[in-house]
C-alpha positions in Angstrom: -24.7 2.6 -66.7 -22.3 5.5 -67.0 -21.8 5.5 -63.3 -20.9 1.8 -63.3 -18.4 2.3 -66.0 -16.8 5.2 -64.3 -16.5 3.0 -61.0 -15.0 0.3 -63.0 -12.4 2.6 -64.5 -11.5 4.0 -61.1 -11.0 0.6 -59.7 -8.8 -0.4 -62.6 -6.8 2.9 -62.1 -6.3 2.1 -58.4 -5.2 -1.6 -59.3 -2.8 -0.2 -61.9 -1.2 2.3 -59.5 -0.8 -0.4 -56.8 0.9 -2.6 -59.4 3.2 0.2 -60.4 4.1 0.9 -56.7 4.8 -2.7 -56.1 7.0 -2.8 -59.2 8.8 0.3 -58.0 9.4 -1.1 -54.5 10.6 -4.4 -56.0 13.2 -2.5 -57.9 14.3 -1.2 -54.4 14.3 -4.5 -52.7 18.0 -4.4 -51.8 17.9 -1.1 -49.7 14.5 -2.3 -48.2 16.2 -5.6 -47.0 19.3 -3.7 -45.8 17.2 -1.3 -43.8 15.3 -4.1 -42.4 18.4 -5.9 -41.3 19.7 -2.7 -39.8 16.5 -2.2 -37.9 16.7 -5.8 -36.7 20.3 -5.3 -35.5 19.4 -2.2 -33.6 16.4 -4.0 -32.0 18.7 -6.9 -31.0 21.3 -4.5 -29.6 18.7 -2.7 -27.6 17.3 -5.9 -26.1 20.8 -7.0 -25.2 21.6 -3.8 -23.3 18.4 -3.8 -21.2 18.6 -5.0 -17.7 16.5 -7.7 -16.2 13.5 -6.7 -14.2 12.7 -8.7 -11.0 9.0 -8.9 -10.0 8.0 -9.5 -6.5 4.3 -10.2 -5.8 2.5 -10.5 -2.5 -1.1 -11.6 -2.2 -3.1 -11.0 1.0 -6.6 -11.2 2.2 -8.5 -8.0 3.1 -10.5 -8.2 6.3 -13.7 -6.2 6.0 -15.7 -6.1 9.2 -18.9 -4.6 8.3 -20.8 -5.7 11.5 -20.7 -3.7 14.6 -19.3 -5.5 17.8 -20.6 -5.4 21.3 -24.3 -5.6 20.8 -26.4 -4.8 23.8 -23.2 -4.3 25.9 -22.3 -1.3 23.7 -25.6 0.3 24.7 -24.9 -0.4 28.3 -21.3 1.0 28.0 -22.8 4.1 26.3 -24.6 4.9 29.6 -21.3 5.5 31.1 -20.1 7.6 28.2 -18.1 4.8 26.6 -17.7 3.6 23.1 -17.0 -0.1 22.6 -15.2 0.6 19.4 -17.2 -1.2 16.7 -15.3 -1.9 13.5 -16.9 -1.2 10.0 -14.1 -1.5 7.4 -14.2 2.2 6.5 -10.9 3.6 5.3 -9.2 0.1 5.1 -11.5 -1.4 2.5 -11.1 -1.7 -1.2 -9.9 1.2 -3.2 -9.1 3.1 0.0 -6.6 0.6 1.1 -5.0 0.5 -2.4 -4.5 4.3 -2.3 -3.2 4.1 1.3 -0.5 1.6 0.2 0.5 4.0 -2.7 0.7 7.0 -0.4 4.0 8.8 0.0 4.1 8.5 3.7 3.7 4.6 3.7 6.2 4.2 0.9 8.8 6.4 2.6 8.3 4.5 5.9 9.0 1.3 4.0 12.0 2.9 2.4 13.6 3.8 5.7 13.0 0.4 7.2 16.3 -1.6 7.9 17.4 -4.5 5.8 20.3 -6.8 5.9 22.6 -6.6 2.8 25.8 -8.6 2.7 25.7 -8.8 6.6 25.2 -5.0 7.0 22.1 -3.3 8.1 21.1 -0.5 5.8 17.8 1.2 4.9 15.9 0.3 1.8 16.5 3.9 0.4 20.2 3.7 0.8 20.2 0.3 -0.9 18.2 1.7 -3.9 20.7 4.5 -4.3 23.6 2.1 -4.2 22.5 -0.4 -6.7 21.3 2.4 -9.1 24.8 4.0 -8.6 23.4 7.5 -7.9 26.3 8.5 -5.8 28.6 8.2 -8.8 26.7 11.0 -10.5 26.7 13.0 -7.3 30.5 13.3 -7.0 30.5 16.8 -8.4 27.5 17.9 -6.3 28.7 18.9 -2.8 25.2 19.1 -1.4 24.5 15.5 -2.2 27.9 13.8 -1.6 27.4 13.4 2.2 23.7 12.4 2.3 22.9 9.2 4.1 19.6 7.5 4.8 20.1 5.6 8.0 17.8 2.8 9.0 14.8 4.0 11.0 16.0 7.6 10.6 13.9 10.5 11.9 12.0 11.7 8.8 11.1 15.0 10.5 14.8 16.0 10.6 15.6 15.4 7.0 16.8 18.5 4.9 15.7 19.7 1.6 18.0 17.5 -0.4 17.0 14.3 1.5 13.3 15.2 0.9 14.0 15.6 -2.8 15.9 12.4 -3.1 13.0 10.5 -1.4 10.5 12.3 -3.6 12.5 11.2 -6.7 12.5 7.5 -5.5 8.8 7.7 -4.7 7.9 9.1 -8.1 10.1 6.5 -9.9 8.4 3.6 -8.0 4.9 4.8 -8.4 5.2 5.3 -12.2 4.8 1.8 -13.3 7.2 0.1 -10.8 4.7 -0.3 -7.9 1.4 -1.9 -8.8 -1.4 -2.6 -6.3 -4.5 -4.0 -7.5 -7.5 -6.1 -6.5 -7.8 -9.2 -8.7 -11.6 -9.4 -8.5 -14.0 -7.1 -6.7 -16.0 -10.0 -5.5 -13.0 -11.5 -3.8 -11.3 -9.5 -1.0 -7.7 -10.4 -2.2 -5.3 -7.7 -3.0 -1.9 -8.1 -4.7 1.2 -5.9 -4.3 3.7 -6.0 -7.2 7.1 -4.4 -7.2 9.3 -4.2 -10.3 13.0 -3.3 -10.1 16.4 -4.1 -11.4 17.4 -5.6 -8.1 15.9 -8.9 -6.9 16.4 -8.2 -3.1 15.0 -4.7 -3.3 11.8 -5.9 -5.0 11.3 -8.6 -2.3 12.1 -6.3 0.7 9.9 -3.4 -0.5 6.9 -5.7 -1.0 7.3 -7.1 2.6 7.9 -3.8 4.1 4.9 -2.2 2.4 2.7 -4.9 3.8 4.2 -4.5 7.2 3.8 -0.7 7.4 0.2 -0.9 6.2 -0.5 -3.6 8.8 1.2 -1.6 11.6 -0.9 1.5 10.6 -4.0 -0.6 10.7 -3.4 -1.9 14.1 -2.4 1.4 15.5 -5.5 3.0 14.0 -8.1 0.4 14.6 -7.0 -0.6 18.0 -6.6 3.0 19.2 -10.1 3.5 20.3 -10.4 0.0 21.8 -7.4 0.6 23.8 -8.6 4.0 25.0 -11.9 2.5 26.0 -10.2 -0.3 27.9 -8.0 2.2 29.8 -11.1 4.2 30.8 -12.9 1.2 31.9 -9.8 0.0 34.0 -9.6 3.4 35.7 -13.3 3.5 36.5 -13.3 -0.1 37.7 -10.3 0.6 40.1 -12.0 3.8 41.3 -15.4 2.1 42.0 -13.5 -0.8 43.6 -11.7 1.6 46.0 -14.9 3.3 46.7 -16.6 -0.1 47.5 -13.7 -1.1 49.8 -13.9 2.3 51.6 -17.7 1.8 51.9 -17.3 -1.7 53.4 -14.9 -0.3 55.9 -17.2 2.5 56.7 -20.1 0.1 57.3 -18.0 -1.9 59.6 -16.9 1.2 61.5 -20.3 2.6 61.8 -21.6 -0.8 63.1 -18.8 -0.8 65.7 -19.8 2.7 66.8 -23.4 1.8 67.3 -22.9 -1.5 69.0 -25.4 -1.9 72.0 -26.9 1.4 71.0 -30.1 2.5 72.9 -33.0 1.6 70.4 -34.5 5.1 71.2 -31.5 6.7 69.6 -32.1 6.0 65.8 -30.3 9.0 64.7 -26.9 7.3 65.4 -27.8 4.5 62.9 -28.0 7.0 59.9 -24.3 6.8 59.2 -24.3 3.0 59.0 -27.4 3.0 56.8 -25.8 5.5 54.4 -22.7 3.3 54.2 -24.7 0.2 53.4 -26.5 2.1 50.6 -23.1 3.1 49.1 -21.9 -0.5 49.3 -25.0 -1.7 47.4 -24.8 1.0 44.8 -21.0 0.5 44.3 -21.5 -3.3 44.1 -24.0 -2.8 41.3 -21.8 -0.3 39.4 -18.8 -2.5 39.8 -20.6 -5.6 38.6 -21.6 -3.8 35.3 -18.1 -2.2 34.9 -16.4 -5.7 35.3 -18.7 -6.9 32.5 -17.8 -4.0 30.2 -14.1 -4.4 31.1 -14.0 -8.0 30.0 -16.0 -7.2 26.8 -13.5 -4.4 26.1 -10.7 -6.9 26.5 -12.4 -9.2 24.0 -12.9 -6.4 21.5 -9.3 -5.4 21.7 -8.1 -9.0 21.0 -10.5 -9.1 18.0 -8.6 -6.1 16.4 -6.3 -8.3 14.4 -4.0 -7.1 11.6 -5.8 -6.2 8.4 -3.4 -8.1 6.3 -3.5 -11.9 6.3 -0.6 -13.1 3.9 -1.6 -15.7 1.3 1.4 -15.6 -1.0 4.8 -14.1 -0.2 7.6 -13.4 -2.6 10.1 -16.3 -2.6 13.6 -16.2 -4.2 14.3 -16.4 -7.0 11.9 -14.0 -8.2 10.1 -13.8 -11.7 12.5 -12.2 -14.0 11.5 -10.2 -17.1 13.7 -9.1 -20.0 13.1 -7.8 -23.4 13.3 -10.7 -25.9 16.1 -10.4 -28.3 14.3 -12.3 -31.1 11.1 -10.3 -30.6 13.1 -7.0 -30.5 15.0 -7.9 -33.6 11.7 -8.8 -35.4 10.1 -5.5 -34.2 13.2 -3.5 -35.3 13.3 -5.2 -38.7 9.6 -4.4 -39.3 10.0 -0.8 -38.3 13.1 -0.4 -40.5 11.5 -2.0 -43.4 8.2 -0.1 -43.3 10.1 3.1 -42.6 12.1 2.8 -45.8 9.0 1.8 -47.8 7.1 4.8 -46.5 10.0 7.1 -47.3 10.4 5.7 -50.9 6.7 6.0 -51.5 6.4 9.6 -50.1 9.6 10.9 -51.7 8.5 9.6 -55.2 5.0 11.1 -54.7 6.5 14.4 -53.6 8.7 14.6 -56.7 5.9 13.9 -59.1 3.2 16.1 -57.5 4.8 18.8 -55.4 8.4 19.4 -56.4 7.9 20.7 -59.9 
């Protein structure tokens, strides 16, 4: 019973203290309201000064070839030391592709691609520098004033300052402004999203990222198929020449043994050898032609990885901090801040500052 009474007394004390605090805060309502209004004004001003952000989004289908191509013909080709170039998705599937599109090399290649701005061809990197007005801050920096990023520039010839600027652009883009994600792991759709303060830059960067990854895919995936095709073409041409030479040799040997005495069989050996060569080369050429045609089919099947589903279309989606929401948030922060200050300062004076 004594414990219940103590609990009841403690609850009553807490209620009384809360009531006292509310009475105290009510006496300070004017300063709380003024600070809330001030915070709301600051929030409204902050939202007014923020630039609009333009969002460009591209959705594409990821082709994931998991089955090998060529079948029995690949085994036949392996007898000649050839690889028919089967496709297995590999580095171009899922998370690997997302990381590839975020890689510095792909982003920098996209930034150095040419775009048309006001009838003038410039690189995306140069356009990014211009609309962010970086050159104005470089006026007192001699090492930076003459730097230019020309369209399709040779990246290997860039100096330290150019490398640094591209690095800063890359870091800025990949920290929240470039978002690449897979909507659903069960669906092979990947989205590229770029946010920037310039509408055209957002659109162009998304399109160029898709182009660079597609080009990289075609170059990488079709390289083996092209190599196999070139080898087969050379071998086919070589065997065809050998076959033509053997046919000519047979004809020449037959001419030399025309009306030959049947007792002189040794003279017929050369003609027989040539006929064997013709038969062997014919068989080899037949198989090589089959392999060659299959290699051409394999190369044609190496289509670009990216199949565009949705492209960014102007005008782009625009985001801006809401003035109303910002004012409300600023008012709440201002009001709660002054309430906390009043409570803490009063408590400090009563309990600490003696």
